[in-house]
C-alpha positions in Angstrom: 93.9 98.9 91.1 93.3 95.8 88.8 93.2 92.5 90.4 95.3 90.9 87.6 98.0 93.4 87.2 98.7 94.4 90.8 98.6 97.5 92.9 98.9 100.7 90.6 101.5 103.1 91.9 101.5 105.3 88.8 100.9 105.0 85.2 104.2 103.2 84.7 104.7 101.5 88.0 102.6 98.8 89.7 103.3 96.3 92.4 102.7 92.9 91.3 100.6 90.7 93.5 103.1 87.9 93.4 105.3 90.1 95.6 102.8 90.6 98.3 102.6 88.3 101.5 99.4 88.2 103.3 99.0 86.8 106.7 95.7 86.5 108.5 95.3 86.3 112.3 92.7 87.0 115.0 91.8 90.7 115.6 91.6 92.0 119.0 88.9 94.3 120.5 85.1 93.9 120.7 83.2 91.6 118.5 82.0 88.7 120.8 82.0 85.3 119.5 82.8 86.4 116.0 86.1 88.1 116.7 87.2 85.0 118.9 86.8 82.4 116.0 87.7 84.2 113.0 91.0 85.4 111.5 89.9 88.8 110.1 93.1 90.6 111.0 95.4 91.0 107.9 99.1 91.8 107.8 100.5 92.6 104.4 104.1 92.5 103.7 106.2 93.8 100.7 109.8 93.7 100.2 111.2 97.0 98.8 114.7 95.6 98.2 113.8 92.7 96.1 110.8 94.3 94.0 110.6 94.4 90.4 108.1 97.1 90.2 110.5 100.0 90.8 113.7 101.3 89.4 116.8 101.8 91.3 116.3 105.4 91.7 112.7 105.0 93.1 113.8 102.1 95.3 116.6 104.4 96.9 114.1 107.0 97.5 111.6 104.7 99.2 114.5 103.3 101.3 115.3 106.7 102.5 111.9 108.2 103.1 110.4 104.9 104.6 113.4 104.2 106.6 111.4 104.0 109.9 108.8 101.5 108.3 111.2 99.2 106.8 112.9 96.3 108.7 116.5 95.1 108.4 115.7 92.8 105.7 113.7 95.3 103.4 110.1 94.5 104.4 107.1 97.0 104.9 104.5 95.7 107.0 100.8 97.1 107.0 98.3 95.8 109.3 94.6 96.2 108.9 92.2 95.0 111.5 89.5 97.8 111.5 86.8 95.7 109.3 84.8 92.7 110.3 85.8 90.7 107.1 89.1 89.4 106.0 88.5 90.5 102.4 87.7 94.1 103.4 90.8 94.2 105.7 92.7 92.9 102.7 91.4 95.8 100.5 92.1 98.4 103.1 95.8 97.2 103.6 96.4 97.2 100.0 95.1 100.8 99.7 97.2 102.0 102.8 100.2 100.5 101.1 99.7 102.2 97.9 98.9 105.6 99.5 102.1 105.2 101.7 104.3 104.3 98.5 102.8 107.0 96.5 103.5 109.7 99.0 107.1 108.6 99.6 107.7 108.8 95.8 106.7 112.3 95.5 109.8 114.6 95.1 109.4 117.9 96.6 110.3 120.8 94.6 113.5 122.7 95.9 113.0 126.1 97.5 114.3 128.9 95.5 115.7 131.4 97.9 114.4 134.9 97.3 115.3 138.6 98.7 112.9 141.2 99.3 112.9 143.9 96.5 114.1 147.4 97.3 110.6 148.8 97.0 109.5 146.4 99.7 112.4 147.1 102.0 111.5 151.0 101.6 107.9 150.4 102.3 108.9 148.3 105.5 111.0 151.1 106.8 108.6 153.9 105.9 105.9 151.9 107.8 108.2 151.5 110.9 109.1 155.2 110.9 105.3 156.0 110.6 104.5 153.7 113.5 107.3 155.1 115.7 105.9 158.6 115.2 102.4 157.7 115.9 103.9 156.1 119.2 106.0 159.3 120.0 103.0 161.6 119.6 101.0 159.4 122.1 103.7 160.1 124.9 102.8 162.3 127.9 105.7 164.7 129.0 105.8 164.5 132.8 108.4 167.2 133.3 
């Protein structure tokens, strides 16, 4: 991820940093005086609908796969407050955004339906008959 170009999604696509919006706020949780006085929590926003980083096909794929993560206006929101510094949280949020978008852009191969071969069917039936015969031989005749 080059600081000048933006966040690299693939060899051909990158999110320009100009499209990213950062907001800093106070993080909750333990930390004493430091956490009460510093804005280390980072909220990263990126609009999928208006981005120039993706073509129309990729944009539609993201809109479908990340529908639960995108709000009504097309914004994806990533929040990071795990680190103690704002810059570390910013890097963490960027990495999470890239991972999320890369995972959503992966197109799964369609499953090709297959049938068992004649030999496989015969082997299965032979094994069933053999197992049934074994169980029949174990029976005790009480008559």
